[in-house]
TISEVEX-417705 format. One record per residue (C-alpha): x, z, y; residue in three letters; residue number from 0. Coordinates in nm, 4 decimals, decimal comma, m for minus. Example, Ala and Ser with C-alpha at 12.3 -4.5 7.8 and 13.67 -1.06 7.14 Angstrom:
2
<rec <1,2300 0,7800 m0,4500> "Ala" 0> <rec <1,3670 0,7140 m0,1060> "Ser" 1> 
! end
This chain:
354
<rec <m4,7221 0,4737 8,3096> "Unk" 0> <rec <m5,0576 0,6442 8,2387> "Unk" 1> <rec <m5,0029 0,9410 8,0199> "Unk" 2> <rec <m5,3707 0,9814 7,9226> "Unk" 3> <rec <m5,4524 0,8001 7,6110> "Unk" 4> <rec <m5,7239 0,8044 7,3452> "Unk" 5> <rec <m5,6436 0,9634 7,0135> "Unk" 6> <rec <m5,6984 0,6242 6,8450> "Unk" 7> <rec <m5,4322 0,4710 7,0762> "Unk" 8> <rec <m5,1864 0,7487 6,9927> "Unk" 9> <rec <m5,2373 0,7211 6,6216> "Unk" 10> <rec <m5,1828 0,3411 6,6458> "Unk" 11> <rec <m4,8709 0,3861 6,8571> "Unk" 12> <rec <m4,7091 0,6445 6,6244> "Unk" 13> <rec <m4,7967 0,4422 6,3208> "Unk" 14> <rec <m4,6270 0,1384 6,4704> "Unk" 15> <rec <m4,3198 0,3331 6,5777> "Unk" 16> <rec <m4,2817 0,4953 6,2294> "Unk" 17> <rec <m4,2939 0,1502 6,0616> "Unk" 18> <rec <m4,0168 0,0286 6,2818> "Unk" 19> <rec <m3,7640 0,3051 6,2270> "Unk" 20> <rec <m3,6928 0,6231 6,0302> "Unk" 21> <rec <m3,7433 0,9528 6,2159> "Unk" 22> <rec <m3,4484 1,1827 6,2197> "Unk" 23> <rec <m3,5897 1,4897 6,0373> "Unk" 24> <rec <m3,3353 1,7149 6,2062> "Unk" 25> <rec <m3,4298 1,6105 6,5597> "Unk" 26> <rec <m3,7336 1,8239 6,6171> "Unk" 27> <rec <m3,6881 1,8614 6,9913> "Unk" 28> <rec <m3,6925 1,4893 7,0529> "Unk" 29> <rec <m3,8515 1,3367 6,7403> "Unk" 30> <rec <m4,2118 1,2352 6,6959> "Unk" 31> <rec <m4,4402 1,4461 6,4803> "Unk" 32> <rec <m4,6311 1,3497 6,1696> "Unk" 33> <rec <m4,9526 1,1645 6,2138> "Unk" 34> <rec <m5,1564 1,4134 6,0021> "Unk" 35> <rec <m5,1892 1,6404 6,3017> "Unk" 36> <rec <m5,3548 1,3619 6,5083> "Unk" 37> <rec <m5,5999 1,2877 6,2234> "Unk" 38> <rec <m5,6921 1,6526 6,1946> "Unk" 39> <rec <m5,7378 1,6818 6,5661> "Unk" 40> <rec <m5,9575 1,3779 6,5708> "Unk" 41> <rec <m6,1771 1,5353 6,2895> "Unk" 42> <rec <m6,1926 1,8574 6,4804> "Unk" 43> <rec <m6,2901 1,6797 6,7983> "Unk" 44> <rec <m6,5636 1,4925 6,6220> "Unk" 45> <rec <m6,6975 1,8130 6,4691> "Unk" 46> <rec <m6,7182 1,9619 6,8174> "Unk" 47> <rec <m6,9043 1,6609 6,9477> "Unk" 48> <rec <m6,6219 1,5633 7,1889> "Unk" 49> <rec <m6,6404 1,2021 7,2995> "Unk" 50> <rec <m6,3775 0,9813 7,4668> "Unk" 51> <rec <m6,1108 1,2397 7,4173> "Unk" 52> <rec <m5,7942 1,1658 7,6098> "Unk" 53> <rec <m5,4451 1,2997 7,5317> "Unk" 54> <rec <m5,1699 1,3654 7,7817> "Unk" 55> <rec <m4,8800 1,2289 7,5833> "Unk" 56> <rec <m4,6135 1,3836 7,8170> "Unk" 57> <rec <m4,7502 1,7112 7,9364> "Unk" 58> <rec <m4,5867 1,9034 8,2204> "Unk" 59> <rec <m4,6769 2,2659 8,2846> "Unk" 60> <rec <m4,6648 2,4565 8,6154> "Unk" 61> <rec <m4,5828 2,7731 8,4249> "Unk" 62> <rec <m4,4631 2,8653 8,0763> "Unk" 63> <rec <m4,7533 2,7669 7,8420> "Unk" 64> <rec <m4,6785 2,9954 7,5364> "Unk" 65> <rec <m4,7678 3,3141 7,7232> "Unk" 66> <rec <m4,9865 3,4416 7,4269> "Unk" 67> <rec <m4,7076 3,4019 7,1754> "Unk" 68> <rec <m4,7345 3,2777 6,8212> "Unk" 69> <rec <m4,9001 3,4095 6,5098> "Unk" 70> <rec <m4,9434 3,3253 6,1387> "Unk" 71> <rec <m5,2221 3,4232 5,8949> "Unk" 72> <rec <m5,4427 3,3617 5,5979> "Unk" 73> <rec <m5,1318 3,3371 5,3641> "Unk" 74> <rec <m5,1649 3,1817 5,0191> "Unk" 75> <rec <m4,8979 3,1133 4,7613> "Unk" 76> <rec <m4,8476 2,7713 4,8841> "Unk" 77> <rec <m4,9635 2,7632 5,2449> "Unk" 78> <rec <m5,0084 2,9618 5,5633> "Unk" 79> <rec <m5,1786 2,9084 5,8991> "Unk" 80> <rec <m4,9546 2,8772 6,2066> "Unk" 81> <rec <m5,1201 2,9561 6,5477> "Unk" 82> <rec <m5,0534 2,9364 6,9160> "Unk" 83> <rec <m5,2440 2,8611 7,2297> "Unk" 84> <rec <m5,1341 2,6862 7,5444> "Unk" 85> <rec <m5,2213 2,9130 7,8360> "Unk" 86> <rec <m4,9937 2,8949 8,1467> "Unk" 87> <rec <m5,2547 3,1054 8,3300> "Unk" 88> <rec <m5,3939 3,3218 8,0558> "Unk" 89> <rec <m5,6249 3,5518 8,2512> "Unk" 90> <rec <m5,7971 3,2815 8,4419> "Unk" 91> <rec <m5,9247 3,0438 8,1784> "Unk" 92> <rec <m5,5823 2,9457 8,0440> "Unk" 93> <rec <m5,4820 2,7115 8,3328> "Unk" 94> <rec <m5,4809 2,4003 8,1273> "Unk" 95> <rec <m5,6188 2,0665 8,2420> "Unk" 96> <rec <m5,9384 1,9241 8,0837> "Unk" 97> <rec <m5,7639 1,6856 7,8407> "Unk" 98> <rec <m5,5960 1,7224 7,5044> "Unk" 99> <rec <m5,2239 1,7869 7,4681> "Unk" 100> <rec <m4,9945 1,7241 7,1690> "Unk" 101> <rec <m4,8146 2,0241 7,0255> "Unk" 102> <rec <m4,5234 1,9772 6,7806> "Unk" 103> <rec <m4,4515 2,2364 6,5189> "Unk" 104> <rec <m4,1723 2,3068 6,2799> "Unk" 105> <rec <m4,1376 2,5358 5,9767> "Unk" 106> <rec <m3,7903 2,6259 5,8459> "Unk" 107> <rec <m3,6296 2,8238 5,5684> "Unk" 108> <rec <m3,3842 2,9927 5,8190> "Unk" 109> <rec <m3,4290 3,1382 6,1681> "Unk" 110> <rec <m3,1851 2,8897 6,3174> "Unk" 111> <rec <m3,3896 2,5979 6,1969> "Unk" 112> <rec <m3,1090 2,4275 6,0138> "Unk" 113> <rec <m3,3223 2,3949 5,6954> "Unk" 114> <rec <m3,6482 2,2532 5,8240> "Unk" 115> <rec <m3,9027 2,2079 5,5440> "Unk" 116> <rec <m4,2203 2,1065 5,7316> "Unk" 117> <rec <m4,2994 1,9583 6,0804> "Unk" 118> <rec <m4,5792 1,7808 6,2391> "Unk" 119> <rec <m4,7877 1,7344 6,5537> "Unk" 120> <rec <m5,1310 1,8826 6,6273> "Unk" 121> <rec <m5,3550 1,8082 6,9268> "Unk" 122> <rec <m5,4647 2,1080 7,1347> "Unk" 123> <rec <m5,8163 2,0279 7,2651> "Unk" 124> <rec <m5,9974 2,1799 7,5697> "Unk" 125> <rec <m6,3013 2,2615 7,3562> "Unk" 126> <rec <m6,0909 2,5071 7,1443> "Unk" 127> <rec <m5,9134 2,6484 7,4573> "Unk" 128> <rec <m5,6011 2,4452 7,3712> "Unk" 129> <rec <m5,5383 2,6577 7,0616> "Unk" 130> <rec <m5,3590 2,5186 6,7527> "Unk" 131> <rec <m5,4311 2,6125 6,3935> "Unk" 132> <rec <m5,1661 2,4418 6,1637> "Unk" 133> <rec <m5,2342 2,4608 5,7939> "Unk" 134> <rec <m4,8858 2,4262 5,6557> "Unk" 135> <rec <m4,9080 2,3402 5,2894> "Unk" 136> <rec <m4,6808 2,2616 5,0011> "Unk" 137> <rec <m4,4737 2,5747 5,0485> "Unk" 138> <rec <m4,2862 2,7920 4,7979> "Unk" 139> <rec <m4,4519 3,1167 4,6788> "Unk" 140> <rec <m4,3310 3,4521 4,7891> "Unk" 141> <rec <m4,0990 3,3050 5,0466> "Unk" 142> <rec <m4,0088 3,3806 5,4085> "Unk" 143> <rec <m4,0344 3,1056 5,6602> "Unk" 144> <rec <m3,9699 3,0694 6,0332> "Unk" 145> <rec <m4,1776 2,8567 6,2709> "Unk" 146> <rec <m4,2099 2,7485 6,6341> "Unk" 147> <rec <m4,4015 2,5101 6,8571> "Unk" 148> <rec <m4,3044 2,2694 7,1317> "Unk" 149> <rec <m4,5183 2,0991 7,4024> "Unk" 150> <rec <m4,3741 1,8798 7,6701> "Unk" 151> <rec <m4,0375 2,0352 7,7431> "Unk" 152> <rec <m4,1430 2,3908 7,6520> "Unk" 153> <rec <m4,0502 2,5728 7,3361> "Unk" 154> <rec <m4,2430 2,8706 7,1948> "Unk" 155> <rec <m4,1036 3,1960 7,0653> "Unk" 156> <rec <m3,9954 3,1922 6,7051> "Unk" 157> <rec <m4,2319 3,3459 6,4479> "Unk" 158> <rec <m4,1664 3,4703 6,0900> "Unk" 159> <rec <m4,4170 3,4406 5,8088> "Unk" 160> <rec <m4,4330 3,4762 5,4320> "Unk" 161> <rec <m4,6328 3,3253 5,1471> "Unk" 162> <rec <m4,7955 3,5278 4,8726> "Unk" 163> <rec <m4,6780 3,5366 4,5096> "Unk" 164> <rec <m4,8620 3,2994 4,2759> "Unk" 165> <rec <m5,1967 3,4153 4,1347> "Unk" 166> <rec <m5,1371 3,6195 3,8215> "Unk" 167> <rec <m4,7678 3,6653 3,8716> "Unk" 168> <rec <m4,6162 3,9979 3,7873> "Unk" 169> <rec <m4,4957 4,1819 4,0899> "Unk" 170> <rec <m4,3554 4,5326 4,1215> "Unk" 171> <rec <m4,5063 4,6183 4,4573> "Unk" 172> <rec <m4,6102 4,5134 4,8016> "Unk" 173> <rec <m4,5855 4,6566 5,1480> "Unk" 174> <rec <m4,8563 4,6037 5,4111> "Unk" 175> <rec <m4,9919 4,7687 5,7216> "Unk" 176> <rec <m5,3448 4,7751 5,8637> "Unk" 177> <rec <m5,4741 4,8259 6,2184> "Unk" 178> <rec <m5,8105 4,8493 6,3919> "Unk" 179> <rec <m5,9935 4,9688 6,6997> "Unk" 180> <rec <m5,7278 4,8707 6,9558> "Unk" 181> <rec <m5,9109 4,9682 7,2767> "Unk" 182> <rec <m5,6720 4,8263 7,5350> "Unk" 183> <rec <m5,7685 5,0805 7,7946> "Unk" 184> <rec <m5,7167 5,3869 7,5688> "Unk" 185> <rec <m5,3471 5,3558 7,4973> "Unk" 186> <rec <m5,0377 5,1380 7,4904> "Unk" 187> <rec <m4,9653 4,9368 7,1795> "Unk" 188> <rec <m4,6361 5,1104 7,0940> "Unk" 189> <rec <m4,7448 5,1446 6,7346> "Unk" 190> <rec <m4,7128 4,7639 6,7033> "Unk" 191> <rec <m4,3561 4,7830 6,8393> "Unk" 192> <rec <m4,2723 5,0106 6,5399> "Unk" 193> <rec <m4,4761 4,7944 6,2954> "Unk" 194> <rec <m4,2815 4,4830 6,3884> "Unk" 195> <rec <m3,9576 4,6577 6,2766> "Unk" 196> <rec <m4,0881 4,7269 5,9186> "Unk" 197> <rec <m4,0321 4,5148 5,6226> "Unk" 198> <rec <m4,3948 4,4134 5,5436> "Unk" 199> <rec <m4,5498 4,1413 5,3380> "Unk" 200> <rec <m4,8499 4,1060 5,5641> "Unk" 201> <rec <m5,0782 4,2920 5,8105> "Unk" 202> <rec <m5,4520 4,3398 5,7779> "Unk" 203> <rec <m5,6644 4,3821 6,0915> "Unk" 204> <rec <m5,9933 4,5595 6,0141> "Unk" 205> <rec <m6,1797 4,4741 6,3343> "Unk" 206> <rec <m6,2362 4,5692 6,6932> "Unk" 207> <rec <m5,9498 4,3579 6,7973> "Unk" 208> <rec <m6,0944 4,3535 7,1509> "Unk" 209> <rec <m6,3472 4,5682 7,3294> "Unk" 210> <rec <m6,6193 4,4054 7,5435> "Unk" 211> <rec <m6,6622 4,6807 7,8047> "Unk" 212> <rec <m6,5802 4,6461 8,1762> "Unk" 213> <rec <m6,3231 4,8668 8,3392> "Unk" 214> <rec <m6,3596 5,2387 8,2609> "Unk" 215> <rec <m6,6976 5,1885 8,0983> "Unk" 216> <rec <m6,5488 5,3540 7,7780> "Unk" 217> <rec <m6,3227 5,6293 7,8737> "Unk" 218> <rec <m6,0810 5,8003 7,6375> "Unk" 219> <rec <m6,1013 6,1830 7,6176> "Unk" 220> <rec <m5,7506 6,1910 7,7561> "Unk" 221> <rec <m5,8132 5,9256 8,0200> "Unk" 222> <rec <m5,7648 5,5518 8,0314> "Unk" 223> <rec <m5,4023 5,4344 8,0813> "Unk" 224> <rec <m5,4868 5,0694 8,1746> "Unk" 225> <rec <m5,7907 4,8644 8,2584> "Unk" 226> <rec <m5,9855 4,5716 8,1396> "Unk" 227> <rec <m5,9764 4,2772 8,3792> "Unk" 228> <rec <m6,3392 4,1819 8,4812> "Unk" 229> <rec <m6,6808 4,3219 8,3983> "Unk" 230> <rec <m6,8400 4,3415 8,0486> "Unk" 231> <rec <m6,7870 4,0090 7,8783> "Unk" 232> <rec <m7,0732 3,7708 7,8083> "Unk" 233> <rec <m6,9654 3,4029 7,8374> "Unk" 234> <rec <m6,7158 3,1980 7,6481> "Unk" 235> <rec <m6,4878 3,2144 7,9464> "Unk" 236> <rec <m6,5182 3,5945 7,9519> "Unk" 237> <rec <m6,4301 3,6358 7,5831> "Unk" 238> <rec <m6,1304 3,3959 7,6171> "Unk" 239> <rec <m5,9909 3,5887 7,9085> "Unk" 240> <rec <m6,0370 3,9200 7,7298> "Unk" 241> <rec <m5,8594 3,7973 7,4135> "Unk" 242> <rec <m5,5768 3,6682 7,6370> "Unk" 243> <rec <m5,5532 4,0019 7,8130> "Unk" 244> <rec <m5,4938 4,1751 7,4827> "Unk" 245> <rec <m5,2396 3,9234 7,3741> "Unk" 246> <rec <m5,0469 3,9724 7,6946> "Unk" 247> <rec <m4,9314 4,2986 7,5405> "Unk" 248> <rec <m4,5728 4,2318 7,4301> "Unk" 249> <rec <m4,5884 4,4665 7,1352> "Unk" 250> <rec <m4,9020 4,3012 6,9929> "Unk" 251> <rec <m4,7393 3,9659 7,0304> "Unk" 252> <rec <m4,4282 4,0998 6,8527> "Unk" 253> <rec <m4,6217 4,2182 6,5548> "Unk" 254> <rec <m4,8102 3,8920 6,5253> "Unk" 255> <rec <m4,4791 3,7060 6,5316> "Unk" 256> <rec <m4,3259 3,9238 6,2636> "Unk" 257> <rec <m4,5710 3,8822 5,9729> "Unk" 258> <rec <m4,8709 3,6936 5,8632> "Unk" 259> <rec <m5,2038 3,8637 5,9413> "Unk" 260> <rec <m5,5342 3,8681 5,7578> "Unk" 261> <rec <m5,8099 3,9427 6,0058> "Unk" 262> <rec <m6,1800 4,0310 6,0147> "Unk" 263> <rec <m6,4031 4,1695 6,2821> "Unk" 264> <rec <m6,6294 4,4725 6,3468> "Unk" 265> <rec <m6,8724 4,5042 6,6379> "Unk" 266> <rec <m6,6695 4,5055 6,9609> "Unk" 267> <rec <m6,5486 4,1500 6,9157> "Unk" 268> <rec <m6,9044 4,0730 7,0350> "Unk" 269> <rec <m7,0919 4,3939 7,1457> "Unk" 270> <rec <m7,1026 4,7607 7,0473> "Unk" 271> <rec <m7,3234 4,8217 6,7428> "Unk" 272> <rec <m7,4623 4,4757 6,7141> "Unk" 273> <rec <m7,6149 4,3857 6,3743> "Unk" 274> <rec <m7,6605 4,0246 6,2752> "Unk" 275> <rec <m7,8702 3,8736 6,5444> "Unk" 276> <rec <m7,9741 4,2070 6,6879> "Unk" 277> <rec <m7,8045 4,3279 7,0163> "Unk" 278> <rec <m7,7335 4,6824 7,1042> "Unk" 279> <rec <m7,9729 4,6752 7,3971> "Unk" 280> <rec <m8,0920 4,4964 7,7032> "Unk" 281> <rec <m8,0786 4,1330 7,5820> "Unk" 282> <rec <m8,3366 3,8870 7,4373> "Unk" 283> <rec <m8,2664 3,7551 7,0932> "Unk" 284> <rec <m8,2021 3,4118 7,2425> "Unk" 285> <rec <m7,9572 3,5378 7,5021> "Unk" 286> <rec <m7,7769 3,7517 7,2422> "Unk" 287> <rec <m7,7374 3,4681 6,9920> "Unk" 288> <rec <m7,5772 3,2573 7,2742> "Unk" 289> <rec <m7,3444 3,5469 7,3541> "Unk" 290> <rec <m7,2516 3,5964 6,9882> "Unk" 291> <rec <m7,1704 3,2267 6,9465> "Unk" 292> <rec <m6,9386 3,2496 7,2499> "Unk" 293> <rec <m6,7675 3,5486 7,1015> "Unk" 294> <rec <m6,7233 3,3920 6,7637> "Unk" 295> <rec <m6,5686 3,0788 6,9105> "Unk" 296> <rec <m6,3269 3,2793 7,1226> "Unk" 297> <rec <m6,2378 3,4866 6,8151> "Unk" 298> <rec <m6,1524 3,1758 6,6121> "Unk" 299> <rec <m5,9531 3,0239 6,9088> "Unk" 300> <rec <m5,7263 3,3362 6,9197> "Unk" 301> <rec <m5,6744 3,4199 6,5466> "Unk" 302> <rec <m5,4621 3,2508 6,2777> "Unk" 303> <rec <m5,7611 3,1244 6,0835> "Unk" 304> <rec <m5,8166 2,8128 5,8722> "Unk" 305> <rec <m6,0314 2,5141 5,9637> "Unk" 306> <rec <m6,2892 2,6486 5,7108> "Unk" 307> <rec <m6,3511 2,9436 5,9529> "Unk" 308> <rec <m6,4230 2,7266 6,2552> "Unk" 309> <rec <m6,7639 2,8355 6,3941> "Unk" 310> <rec <m7,0554 2,6182 6,2989> "Unk" 311> <rec <m7,3454 2,6448 6,5346> "Unk" 312> <rec <m7,3957 3,0133 6,6041> "Unk" 313> <rec <m7,2303 3,1379 6,2748> "Unk" 314> <rec <m6,8832 3,1592 6,1336> "Unk" 315> <rec <m6,7553 3,2096 5,7792> "Unk" 316> <rec <m6,5085 3,4977 5,7749> "Unk" 317> <rec <m6,5432 3,6512 5,4296> "Unk" 318> <rec <m6,2775 3,5378 5,1869> "Unk" 319> <rec <m6,0371 3,6625 4,9144> "Unk" 320> <rec <m5,6698 3,6983 4,8629> "Unk" 321> <rec <m5,4697 3,7860 4,5475> "Unk" 322> <rec <m5,1185 3,9328 4,5527> "Unk" 323> <rec <m5,0113 3,8140 4,2184> "Unk" 324> <rec <m5,1536 4,0342 3,9444> "Unk" 325> <rec <m5,1052 4,3455 4,1441> "Unk" 326> <rec <m5,3892 4,3464 4,3976> "Unk" 327> <rec <m5,6928 4,1542 4,5193> "Unk" 328> <rec <m5,8243 4,1819 4,8658> "Unk" 329> <rec <m6,1864 4,1031 4,9516> "Unk" 330> <rec <m6,2219 4,0423 5,3236> "Unk" 331> <rec <m6,5732 4,1369 5,4250> "Unk" 332> <rec <m6,7852 4,0484 5,7213> "Unk" 333> <rec <m6,9794 4,3632 5,7936> "Unk" 334> <rec <m7,1507 4,2439 6,1190> "Unk" 335> <rec <m7,2868 3,8914 6,0793> "Unk" 336> <rec <m7,4758 3,9887 5,7638> "Unk" 337> <rec <m7,6381 4,3302 5,7912> "Unk" 338> <rec <m7,9505 4,5250 5,8767> "Unk" 339> <rec <m7,9951 4,7071 6,2065> "Unk" 340> <rec <m7,8433 5,0476 6,2632> "Unk" 341> <rec <m8,0101 5,3052 6,0441> "Unk" 342> <rec <m8,0800 5,5290 6,3446> "Unk" 343> <rec <m8,0938 5,2501 6,5998> "Unk" 344> <rec <m7,9043 5,3160 6,9172> "Unk" 345> <rec <m8,0979 5,6130 7,0365> "Unk" 346> <rec <m7,9282 5,8811 7,2540> "Unk" 347> <rec <m7,9110 6,1057 6,9568> "Unk" 348> <rec <m7,6898 5,8607 6,7690> "Unk" 349> <rec <m7,3589 6,0291 6,6909> "Unk" 350> <rec <m7,1913 5,7770 6,4654> "Unk" 351> <rec <m6,8504 5,6242 6,5058> "Unk" 352> <rec <m6,7568 5,3787 6,7789> "Unk" 353> 
! end
């Protein structure tokens, strides 16, 4: 039997099967997923200009595919984004074949998945590095949920997430953490190990999730403790591998799996001190815009962001707003895509922050 099928064929097959029989909603590991994921995947593929997309309906992996863990993010009072990426060989392009793969997902009210509240199937496509961004909707406000993914015979780690209180609701307090500037070479991510043990409502990442430098190009005053793989990153493959390297850190994965994250970027997700379409140095405007587009796409592929943040051409909408009941409002800013050049340029006398 040929396992490569078009998305239209898969949609037709699942519709026919669902008309013939009821799906056991407690049988996640063997049951078929909802068709909504296939429709969303088809729309995503069309937006990317992908033609004749084929799907491996029964994928087999040479190595464990959930090496980068799971994450959730962009929480609202009734929905949250669930993320993973299939990457059996994470530091070498991911190690996935050049066709789409179905990924089942499940959301439950308990960590043992006895009370499943949502489930479905998404399609991980090559053009998004086989990443998955599930927008789980119709959820209860201010509620903890557990989630997991399955592709082929492989099951992901379990993640925990939480929705926000309703807008305007009276709440007595909230607990959140923030992080930034996580230069992989400068230190181990043990702070995330401690963060994952806290009782937090969410985590905010303020930017510099990755750094673009080659090995030992940016040395800590106390010396680097580990090294970037490969030279300074330029291409889409480079940025994917660098994001994957950061997510191979077990403590970072642990913190992602423990809470929903709200993320934004600073400069190092692309290049030090870039401003809008202006590079730091040594690149033409055309070359830099191409580099920035590659960096933006890789960022989307590795973050728990909604479809509304998917890159469009060489830009990406990242600014947005979250309200935590009547207690607090969070305005997430994009301070790099929309800005003037550095006030003092990037001259040798510049003594600003990294």
